[in-house]
C-alpha positions as YAML, in Angstrom:
chain: A
units: angstrom
residues:
- id: 1
  name: MET
  ca: [0.00, 0.00, 0.00]
- id: 2
  name: PRO
  ca: [1.55, 3.32, -1.04]
- id: 3
  name: LEU
  ca: [2.30, 5.85, 1.70]
- id: 4
  name: LEU
  ca: [-0.20, 8.39, 0.36]
- id: 5
  name: GLU
  ca: [-2.99, 5.82, 0.39]
- id: 6
  name: MET
  ca: [-2.07, 4.86, 3.96]
- id: 7
  name: MET
  ca: [-2.31, 8.49, 4.98]
- id: 8
  name: LEU
  ca: [-5.63, 9.00, 3.20]
- id: 9
  name: ALA
  ca: [-7.19, 5.67, 4.23]
- id: 10
  name: PRO
  ca: [-8.59, 6.85, 7.61]
- id: 11
  name: GLU
  ca: [-10.13, 9.93, 5.99]
- id: 12
  name: THR
  ca: [-11.55, 7.86, 3.16]
- id: 13
  name: MET
  ca: [-13.07, 5.48, 5.70]
- id: 14
  name: LYS
  ca: [-14.62, 8.39, 7.62]
- id: 15
  name: THR
  ca: [-16.03, 9.84, 4.42]
- id: 16
  name: GLN
  ca: [-17.45, 6.46, 3.38]
- id: 17
  name: GLN
  ca: [-18.99, 6.05, 6.81]
- id: 18
  name: LYS
  ca: [-20.61, 9.50, 6.55]
- id: 19
  name: ILE
  ca: [-21.96, 8.63, 3.11]
- id: 20
  name: VAL
  ca: [-23.39, 5.36, 4.46]
- id: 21
  name: GLU
  ca: [-24.94, 7.14, 7.45]
- id: 22
  name: SER
  ca: [-26.50, 9.87, 5.32]
- id: 23
  name: GLY
  ca: [-27.72, 7.17, 2.93]
- id: 24
  name: ARG
  ca: [-29.42, 5.40, 5.82]
- id: 25
  name: GLU
  ca: [-30.97, 8.70, 6.94]
- id: 26
  name: LEU
  ca: [-32.30, 9.26, 3.44]
- id: 27
  name: GLU
  ca: [-33.75, 5.74, 3.33]
- id: 28
  name: PHE
  ca: [-35.38, 6.41, 6.70]
- id: 29
  name: HIS
  ca: [-36.92, 9.67, 5.43]
- id: 30
  name: VAL
  ca: [-38.13, 7.96, 2.27]
- id: 31
  name: GLU
  ca: [-39.77, 5.22, 4.37]
- id: 32
  name: ILE
  ca: [-41.50, 7.86, 6.52]
- id: 33
  name: LEU
  ca: [-42.75, 9.64, 3.40]
- id: 34
  name: GLU
  ca: [-44.01, 6.36, 1.93]
- id: 35
  name: ILE
  ca: [-45.83, 5.54, 5.18]
- id: 36
  name: ARG
  ca: [-47.38, 9.03, 5.24]
- id: 37
  name: ALA
  ca: [-48.47, 8.61, 1.63]
- id: 38
  name: GLU
  ca: [-50.07, 5.26, 2.46]
- id: 39
  name: ILE
  ca: [-51.86, 6.77, 5.47]
- id: 40
  name: SER
  ca: [-53.26, 9.67, 3.43]
- id: 41
  name: GLU
  ca: [-54.26, 7.23, 0.67]
- id: 42
  name: PHE
  ca: [-56.01, 5.09, 3.29]
- id: 43
  name: ARG
  ca: [-57.78, 8.17, 4.70]
- id: 44
  name: THR
  ca: [-59.16, 9.04, 1.28]
- id: 45
  name: LYS
  ca: [-60.41, 5.45, 0.89]
- id: 46
  name: ILE
  ca: [-62.19, 5.37, 4.27]
- id: 47
  name: PRO
  ca: [-65.10, 7.68, 3.30]
- id: 48
  name: LYS
  ca: [-65.64, 5.66, 0.11]
- id: 49
  name: ILE
  ca: [-65.70, 2.40, 2.08]
- id: 50
  name: VAL
  ca: [-68.10, 3.92, 4.62]
- id: 51
  name: THR
  ca: [-70.49, 5.17, 1.93]
- id: 52
  name: LEU
  ca: [-70.41, 1.78, 0.20]
- id: 53
  name: THR
  ca: [-71.26, -0.14, 3.37]
- id: 54
  name: VAL
  ca: [-74.04, 2.22, 4.51]
...
């Protein structure tokens, strides 16, 4: 392993870790948004279901 790579390795690892962490955060936000979308979709379906059953 060249000296420069050895010097940069810890920084590269930190950067990769940050990228992974921010990626996980993004996935988490996307999941929350998807859940919210499903909830609002469900809410719009409820009145239709209620009117059909009545």
